[in-house]
C-alpha positions as CSV (number, residue, x, y, z in Angstrom):
1,M,0.0,0.0,0.0
2,N,1.3,3.4,-0.9
3,D,1.6,5.5,2.2
4,K,2.7,8.7,0.4
5,V,0.7,11.5,-1.2
6,I,1.9,13.7,-4.0
7,I,1.4,17.4,-3.2
8,G,3.5,19.1,-5.8
9,R,6.1,19.1,-8.5
10,L,9.4,21.0,-8.3
11,G,9.9,23.5,-11.1
12,A,12.8,25.7,-12.2
13,A,15.5,26.9,-9.8
14,R,15.0,30.5,-8.8
15,G,17.9,32.8,-8.0
16,L,21.4,31.7,-6.8
17,N,20.6,30.4,-3.3
18,G,18.9,27.1,-3.9
19,E,15.3,28.3,-4.2
20,I,13.0,26.2,-6.4
21,K,9.5,27.0,-7.7
22,I,6.7,24.6,-6.8
23,S,3.8,23.6,-9.0
24,P,1.1,22.6,-6.4
25,L,-0.7,19.3,-7.2
26,T,-3.3,19.7,-4.4
27,D,-6.7,21.3,-3.9
28,F,-5.5,22.7,-0.6
29,E,-4.0,26.1,-1.4
30,N,-2.5,26.5,2.1
31,R,-1.0,23.0,2.0
32,F,2.6,24.3,2.0
33,D,2.3,27.0,4.7
34,N,3.4,24.9,7.7
35,L,5.3,22.2,5.9
36,T,8.6,21.2,7.5
37,E,9.6,18.1,5.5
38,V,8.8,16.4,2.2
39,E,10.0,13.3,0.4
40,V,11.7,13.9,-3.0
41,D,13.0,10.9,-5.0
42,G,12.8,8.7,-1.9
43,K,14.8,11.1,0.3
44,N,13.4,13.2,3.1
45,L,14.3,16.9,2.7
46,K,13.9,19.4,5.5
47,I,12.3,22.7,4.4
48,N,14.0,25.9,5.5
49,Y,11.1,28.0,4.2
50,V,8.2,28.2,1.7
51,K,7.2,31.6,0.4
52,Y,5.0,33.2,-2.2
53,I,6.6,35.6,-4.7
54,G,3.8,37.0,-6.9
55,N,1.9,34.0,-8.2
56,N,4.8,31.6,-7.6
57,L,5.3,29.3,-4.7
58,V,9.0,28.9,-3.8
59,V,10.8,26.5,-1.5
60,N,14.2,26.3,0.0
61,F,15.5,23.0,1.4
62,E,18.2,22.4,4.0
63,N,21.5,21.6,2.3
64,I,20.4,22.8,-1.1
65,N,22.4,26.0,-1.2
66,N,22.9,26.9,-4.8
67,R,21.3,27.1,-8.2
68,E,23.1,24.0,-9.5
69,E,21.8,21.8,-6.6
70,A,18.3,23.2,-7.0
71,Q,18.3,22.4,-10.8
72,K,18.9,18.7,-10.1
73,L,15.5,18.6,-8.4
74,T,13.5,20.2,-11.3
75,G,10.6,17.9,-12.3
76,K,10.7,15.8,-9.1
77,L,7.6,15.1,-7.1
78,L,7.0,16.4,-3.6
79,K,5.4,13.7,-1.3
80,V,4.2,13.6,2.3
81,D,3.0,10.8,4.5
82,K,-0.6,9.9,3.8
83,K,-1.3,10.3,7.5
84,N,-0.3,14.0,7.1
85,A,-2.7,14.6,4.2
86,A,-5.0,17.6,4.7
87,P,-8.3,16.7,6.5
88,L,-11.4,16.4,4.5
89,A,-15.0,17.3,5.2
90,E,-17.8,14.7,5.2
91,G,-18.5,13.3,1.7
92,E,-15.1,14.5,0.3
93,F,-12.5,12.2,-1.0
94,Y,-8.9,12.4,-2.1
95,T,-8.3,11.9,-5.8
96,F,-5.7,9.3,-5.0
97,D,-8.3,7.2,-3.1
98,L,-10.7,7.3,-6.1
99,I,-8.2,6.1,-8.7
100,G,-8.7,2.4,-9.2
101,I,-12.2,2.2,-7.8
102,Q,-14.5,-0.2,-9.6
103,V,-17.7,1.5,-10.9
104,F,-21.1,-0.2,-11.1
105,D,-24.5,1.0,-12.1
106,T,-27.5,0.5,-9.8
107,D,-28.3,-2.8,-11.5
108,E,-24.9,-4.1,-10.5
109,N,-23.4,-4.0,-14.0
110,K,-19.7,-3.4,-13.9
111,L,-18.9,-0.2,-15.9
112,G,-15.1,0.0,-15.4
113,K,-12.4,1.5,-13.2
114,I,-11.7,5.1,-12.4
115,T,-8.4,6.1,-14.0
116,N,-8.5,9.9,-13.6
117,V,-10.5,12.8,-12.0
118,L,-10.9,15.9,-14.1
119,K,-11.3,19.2,-12.4
120,T,-13.7,21.2,-14.5
121,G,-14.6,24.1,-12.2
122,S,-18.3,23.4,-11.8
123,N,-17.9,19.8,-10.7
124,D,-15.3,17.1,-11.0
125,V,-15.7,14.4,-13.7
126,F,-14.6,10.8,-13.1
127,V,-12.9,9.1,-16.1
128,V,-13.8,5.4,-16.1
129,K,-12.0,3.0,-18.4
130,R,-14.3,0.3,-19.6
131,E,-13.3,-3.2,-20.4
132,D,-13.6,-2.4,-24.1
133,E,-10.9,0.3,-23.5
134,H,-13.4,3.1,-24.2
135,E,-13.8,5.9,-21.6
136,L,-17.0,6.8,-19.8
137,L,-17.2,10.3,-18.2
138,I,-19.2,10.5,-15.1
139,P,-20.1,13.8,-13.5
140,A,-19.4,13.9,-9.8
141,L,-22.9,14.9,-8.8
142,K,-24.9,13.6,-5.9
143,R,-27.8,12.7,-8.1
144,V,-25.5,10.6,-10.3
145,V,-23.1,9.1,-7.8
146,K,-25.1,7.1,-5.3
147,T,-22.3,5.4,-3.2
148,I,-18.6,5.7,-2.9
149,D,-17.1,3.0,-0.7
150,I,-13.4,3.8,-0.4
151,D,-12.6,0.7,1.8
152,N,-14.1,-1.7,-0.7
153,K,-13.0,0.3,-3.7
154,I,-16.6,0.5,-5.2
155,M,-18.7,3.3,-6.7
156,I,-22.3,3.0,-7.6
157,I,-23.9,5.4,-10.1
158,D,-27.4,5.9,-11.5
159,M,-27.1,5.8,-15.2
160,K,-30.6,7.2,-15.7
161,M,-29.7,10.3,-13.8
162,M,-26.4,10.5,-15.7
163,E,-28.3,10.6,-19.0
164,E,-30.3,13.6,-17.8
165,C,-27.1,15.6,-17.2
């Protein structure tokens, strides 16, 4: 079982003192505010500071003191322990918990497996890969999605309600 959660990707080095831009891969905009340590490429890195410069999020790690060292981290993923993931409200789910869930309709017909979650603005859309390799797009709406059981990796949807969307 994977006990790490991806929260961002390291971008370009910034300046000469080892700062690196972060591309957040999380819905929690303040996720980086109190972060003290992350995993990068299987190694734990202590964070000296995270700051916002304009629209950019920038991090500086302990022992990464120059541009050359920072550039070696470009493109690497930032991970934290799953137990340290941001808390969710009732009825909310992490995307990483939804990937791989089997999807059934209310008549217990297997529709496929969730392979991606698209963020559209108005509502998320689940991408379900069918056994015939075609994709089914399911809007993440309460009237369509009847049950999400993370523990058993099952989602049940109402196809009739989906057709009305």
